[in-house]
N, C-alpha and C positions, 0 to 999 in steps of 0.2 A: 292267730293262735287258736288251737283246737281244745275244746273242753268237753268232758263227758258229764252228763247230768243224770242222776239217779232219781226216778220218779215213781210215784204210786198214785192210783186213782180208783175211785168208785165208778164203774163203767155203766151204771144204770141209765144215765141220761145221754150217753154218747153212742154214736154209731161206729164203735171201734176206735182204733188208733189213727188210721190213715185219713189224710185229707180227702174230702169228697165234694162233689159239685152241688149236691142237693141235700146234704145232711152235715151235721156237726160232729167231727172227730176230735179226739184229745189233742192230736198234733196241731190242728188249727188254733185251738184255744191257747196252747203254749206259745206257738209262734207269734200270735197277736200280742200276748203279754210281754214276751221278750222284746219284740220290735218296739213297743211303746216305751219300755224301760230304757233301751239302748238308743232310742231315737234313730233307728236304722232298721232296714228290712233284714230280719234274721230268719234263715231257713234251718230246720233241724232234720236230722236223719235218725230214725228209731232203730232199735235192735230187732224189731220185727213188728208184725201187725197183730192186733187182737180183733176178734169178731165183735159185732154190736152187742153191748150189754155185758161183756166180759170184764171182770175186775182185775186189778193188778197190784200186787204187793211190792214187786220190784221190776222195773224196766229201765232201760238206759236209752239216751239219745245223745248225739254229738252236735255241736254247732261251732262255727268259726267266728272269731272276734278280732277286731283290729288292735285292741289293746289288752293288757293283762287284766284279769278279773280279780276282784276281792271276793272270794267265794262266800264267806260268812255273811257279808253285807248283801250280796246279790240274792242269796237264798232267802233272807228275810224280806227283801223288797219284792222279789218275784212271788213268793207265797202270799204276800199282801195283795198282789194284783190278781192272782189266780182264784177261781171259785173254791169253795170249801171242799169240794169232792176231788180236787187235784192238789198234790203236794210234791215239792222238790225236797229230796232227802239229802243229797250231797252234790257237790260240784268238784270235779277233779281235772287237773290239767293233763292233757294227753299228747303223745307224739303227733306230728303233723299228718302222718299217714294212717293213724289209728282210725278204725271204722266201727261204729256202733253195731252195725249189722254183720259185716263180713268177718270181724274178729271175734264174734261170739262163738264159743265152743260148745256150750251146753245151755239148754233152756229147760225149766221145770214148771209143771202145772200141777194144780190140785183141783179135783172135782169133788164137791161136798154135797152129800145127800143126807137129809134128815129123815130118820125113820119114825119120828114122832112129830105130830103137827105142833109147830112153834111159831107164833106170830112175830117173835123177835128175830127169827131167821129168814123171814120173807124177804126175797131179793138177794139173799146171800147163800142160798142152798136150794136144792130140789127136793121137795117133799115126795117121797116114794113109800107108799104104805104096804106094798106087797112083801111077803116073806122072801128073803134072798138067801141063797146058798153061797156064802162069802168064800168058803174054801174052794168051791168049783170055779168061782170067778177068778180067784188067785191062780188056780192051776191053768186056766185059759190065758190069763195075763202073761204067764211065763212064755207063751208062744210068740209074744210081741218082741221079746228081748233080742237084740242083734240088728243086723242090717237087712231090711226087707223092702219090697215095693208095697207101699201102703195106699195104692190107688183105691182100694175098696173102702177106705175111710176118708177120702178126700172129696171136697166139693167138685162137681164135674167141671164147672167153668172156672179155671184158675190159670194164672200166667206163669207157672213154673216150668222149668226145663225137664224135670224128672220127678218121680214120686218115691224115690228111695230115701229112707231115713234110718238112722242108727239109734235105736232105743236102748238106753242104758239101764233104766229102772221102770217098772210098772207093777204096782202093788196096792192092794186095798188094806186098810186097817180101820178099826173102830175106835172112836173117842167119844165116850158117853153115848148120846143119841145120834151122833154124826158118824156116817160111813164115808171115809175119805179115800179117794183114789189118787195116788201120787205117780207121776210119770215124768221122766227126764229123757231128753234126746238131743242130738246135735241140731235138729231142725224139725219143724212141724208143718204140715200142710193145712190149708184152710178147712176148718171144721173137723179136723182130724181127731182131737181129743174128745169132743162131744159125740162123734160117731162111734169111737172105740167104747166109750162108756155106755152108750145106748145098746151096743151089741153085747157087751159084757153083762148088762142087766138081763138081756135075753138068756144068757147062760145061767145067771143066778135064779131066774124064774123057771128054769127048765124048758124054756121055749125052744132052745137049740142046745146041742151037745158040745162037748169039748172038741170032738172031731169036726162038727159043723163049723165051729169057730176057726179051726185050722184051715178048712176048705175055703172059708170066706176070705181069709188073708191071701191064699193062693190064687183065688179067682180073679183078683184085680177088677172087681165089678161092684161098684157102689150100691147097686140095686139089691145085692144079696146081703149087705150088712144091715144093722139095725138103724132105727131113727136117731136123729140128733137129739140129745137131751137139752133142756133149756140152758141158755147162756148164763143165767143168774147164779148157777152153782160153780162156775169155772173161774179160777184165779191163776194168773201168771205169777209165780212165786219167786223165781230166781233166774238170773242170767249170769253165766260165768264167761270170763274172757281169757284169752291166751296171755301168757306172761310177757312183760316187757312193753306194753302199749302205753303205760302211764309214766308221767315224769315225776 
């Protein structure tokens, strides 16, 4: 029987979601906890990967079990096993062929910048003290909307078949001393959001122009885009699924 688990985590201590041979990812911690509770080896499949240090408000993974689960009981027991920086929010029974990664239709991220030094935001935002032209950044962000090849904003060494993504939303807004970039797409490449934000900051500081940003997208050349901003300001905020996969 297949179940979907909704999970959130503070990524500060982890090397992203994915299992790794020489570092600890969130996936490994959850698999170990589930396997101990179920007294059976449980493997999980996530809705996608996150980079090292990235936080997550909502992500999903699926796992298969031999018997029907009592969701409320398992949530309590599993959260007791897991460290304080990882939490299971919900467990939902799904159809046998439902897939946490391939059935996801939209993913959303936020990148949070604090324009005022705040020790309470350390680890959860990027402190950027330079003056920014937010209107110019938003004008440039509209160039991202739609289906494009985003090679310019992807890590060079990655195991994807293509670099085309369909971006649905890309916009900056201010919330007190926070400057928040919201972006939604059908899929994201490795390091993509952090590279986009770094390049948009170049627009906001007038290091590059609107036209330069457009040319960077067209170039399909990572070397022409800006630097990756720190992972601590990035949050995976939402994953949406196609209808009909849950029971």
